Structures are given as structure tokens and as C-alpha cells.
N, C-alpha and C positions, 0 to 999 in steps of 0.2 A: 678606149672606145667611149663613145657618147652614151648618155643615159637612154633608157628604152621608152621613157615618157617625157612629155613636155606640156606646158600650158600655152594656150592661145586664146586671144580675144575673139569671141564669136557673137553672133546674134541668135537669139532664141525666140521663137513665136509660141504663144499660148493664147487661148481664147480669153483667159482672165486678164492677162497683162499686155497683150499685144506683142510687139517686138522689143526685146530688151537686150542689153549688152552684158556679157558675163565671161568669166574665164572658164575654159573647158580643158579637161585633161585629155591629151591626144597621144596615141601610140606613135613612136618615132620609127620611120622606115628609112634605111640608109643603103647606099650602094657600096659594096665592098669589092675591090678588084683583087683577084688572085693572080699572082705572078709565079710561074712554075719554071724553075731552072733559068731564071733571068728573062723569061718571055711571058707576055700577057697570056693568061689561060682563059679566064672567064670572069664575069661580073655577076655578083649575087646581090639581090635586094632583100634586106633582112632587118630584123631587130638587132641592134648593135650590142648584143650581150652574148657571152659564150661563143665569140666569133672563131676562136681557135678550134673548138669542138666542131663547129659548123663546117669549117674548111676541111678538117681531117675526115669527118664523116662523108662529106661531098666527094673528096678525092677517092675514098674507098668505094663508094657506090658507082663512081665513074670508072672503076677498074684501074685507077692510076697507082694506088697503093693497096697492099694486102694487110699490112700491120703498121704499127707506129714505128717499128724498126726501119721501115723503108724511107723515113724522113731523116735527112742529114741535118737540116737546119730549118727553123721556123721563126720568122720575124714579122711583127706587126708595126706599121708606121702610118699614122693617120688613118686613111680609108683604104690602105693597101696591105695585103698580106703576101710576104715573099716566102716561098717554099722551095727548098733545094732537096732533091732526092738522091738517095744512094745510087751510085752508078749501076746501070742494069735495070732500074725500075722504069716506070712509065711504058711498060711493054704491052699493057692492055690485058695481061693475064688475069683471070678471075678465079678465085678459089670458090669451091662449093661449100655451102654452110648448111645444107639441108640435113635434118636428122629424122629418122623414122619414128623414134619414141617421143610421144607427147607427154604432157603433164596433166595431173588431175587437181582440181581446185574446188573447194566447197562453195556452193552458190552464195552463202552469206558472206564469204570472204570477198567475192566479186563486188557485191553492193557496198561493202565497207571500204574496199580499196578505191572504188569510184568516188566516194565521198571525200576521201583523203586527197585524191587526185585533183578534183575540182576546187579544193580548198588550198591547193599548194601554190597558186599563183595570185599574188596581189594585183598584178597588172591585168590579168584576165578578169578578176572580179571587179576592178575599178573601171575598166574601159570596155571590156568585151571585144577588144580589137586584136587580140592575139589568140593563137591556138596554143594549147598546152598538151604536151606529151610526157608520159612518165613510164618508168620501168619499175617493177616490183619483183621481189623474190618471195612473195607470198604473204608475209606478215606485215610488212610496211613498205613504203615507197623507198626505192634506192636512189632515184634521181628524177627530177622534173626539169623540163626545158620549155621556154616559150619562144614564139616567133610569129611574125605577121603571116608567114607562109607555113602550111602544114608540112611540106617536104623539108623545109629548113629545120623545123623542130625535130623531125625524125633524124636528120643528119646530125644534129647536135647530140642527140642521145647516143647514136652510134659512135660519134667522135669521142664522147665521154668514155664509152666502153673500150675503145681502142687505146686511148690515152692511159687508161687504168688496167689494161690487159685483162678485161673481164669477158667471160664466156656468157653469151646472151641466151643460150639454149634452154635454160631453166627459168627464164624470167617471164613475167606477164607484161604485156604492152598495153598501156591505157591512153586513150585519145579523147580530146574534147570535140573533135570534128569528124566528118564522115570518113569512112574507109573506102578508098578507091582502089582500082587494080594496081596503080603505080605505088601506092602506099604498101599494099600487100606484097608486091615484088621486093620492096626494101626489107620488109619484115621477114620474108622467106630467106633473103640473103643473110640477115642477122641470125637466123636459126631459131627464131622465136616460134612457139607453138600455141600460144594463147593470146588473143587480141580482144580488148574490150573497148567499145566506143560509146560515148553518150549519144552519138548521132546515128545516122543511117549507114547502110552498107550497100554498095553497088552490086549488081548481079554478076559482073565479071570478077569483082573481088571475092564474092562468094564462091564462084567456080574455081578460082585459083587456090582459095583456102581449102576447099575440098580435096583438090589434087595434092596439095602440099602437106596434108594432115594437120591443118591448123584449126583449132577451135575458135570460131569467129562469133563475137557477140556484139550486138548493136542495141541502141535505145536503152542503155543501162541507166535507168532513172528511178530513184527511190528504191523500192524493194523488188523491182521487176527488170527483166531484160529479155531480149530475143536471142536465140541461139541459131545461127545460120549454117553452121557446119560442125561436124564432129562433136555432137552433144555428149559423147562419152567422156569428154574432158571436164565435165561439170558434175559434181557430186551433190545430189539433193535427196533428202529423206523421203519425199513423196513423188519421186520420179516415176512417170508413166509413159 
């Protein structure tokens, strides 16, 4: 697959220099066609990195597969991905992944992990043109994935977990972008119980997090953050 960034000649205006020509680093967005059992399934516009994980995660969230074992073969050619499923799959059956028991994390670990998360992507730091999503098991980041689309970045994370047969239920989810109801629905399906975002949280995402037993954190910046649901998941010495 192609690189996730490229250079382009642009014009830049400033009051000091007027209009000048220069090279600018741009995020690459590419269309990827998914073919399922020999038939076109859908097209995803994405950052062309970790495409295999994107496709696997997307198929899982679409209820096409339940595990990596449901895939018979997987081939990438140019801007197409060909997936063949084990006979009997593509039934639309969806497994439940909700768990009743949450996890508890120290407040200082949340601020530390968010700093690691935002520092994990050179593309995000250089261009600001991608979202970055990470999973942590508490002490350090397990995996980070970037994409021009928030949903794509989540799909890549889940695809990584499916490929490596990892249980997500004890993990912390970290996001550079806002948490919407659709993002929370994916997180619920993954079985994750603690979500941290640098950005805002929608009211419907908050409502769904309350119902699902998810500790939902937004505006995690510096040494502060807002807790929108299930504050019992955060341990703080001066908790009131």
C-alpha cells in the first residue's frame, strides 16, 4: 500500500510575505475496495496504512465475521482487498461482548497515558490531518493506529485485536477526537469499559456509556479531565 503522507506544492499567504510557493506535507486519503467471496462488498476511504486490520475490524463491526478464524483467505492487490470466508459465515450473526465488571484506573495514569497517546503518531503531530486511537493495558500503550477517519482508526484497533486474538475487556481506549454515539457502540461491542478522549463527548455517547457501564472521559488535557459516566472507575486521592 502507499504511504500515508505526501508532499505537494501549495501557495501560502502571510501579511509579511504576501503569497509564496512552498512544499506542504499532506495526508494521503485513498479508496480501498473490499471484495467478499468474489463479489464487491464496499469501498472505504482511508489512510493506506494497516489496511488489513481496517478490513478485518470493519467486517467484524458489520457482523460479517466474529473472529479471525472466519476468514479463509485474505489478499491485497493494489487498491483492492479480496476476502474469502469460511463456508457458513456472512450470516449476520453478532456475538455479544458486553461485560458487567469494569476496571479501575488511577487518575494520574490517565493523564500519563494520554500524553503517550498523543505522542505516538508522527503523522498526527506533523499534519494534524489524522485521528489517532490507542489501546492500553494500564502501564503503557499496547497499540496505536492513525487514519483520516475516526471510525477507520477504531476498526484498525479492533482488527489488530482480532488478528492477535486479544481480549479487549481489560483495556483502556484512548482517542484524539470526539466520542460520538457510533464510536461508543463500537467500543461496547469490543467489550471496553474505560474510554479517554482529548476532545468532547456527545450527550448520546454519554447516555450509552452510562447504560453500558463504561467510564467515559473527555477533555483529557494536561493534568485535567472530565468524567461523564461511572466515575467509580477512576481512583483519586482527593475524590469528593
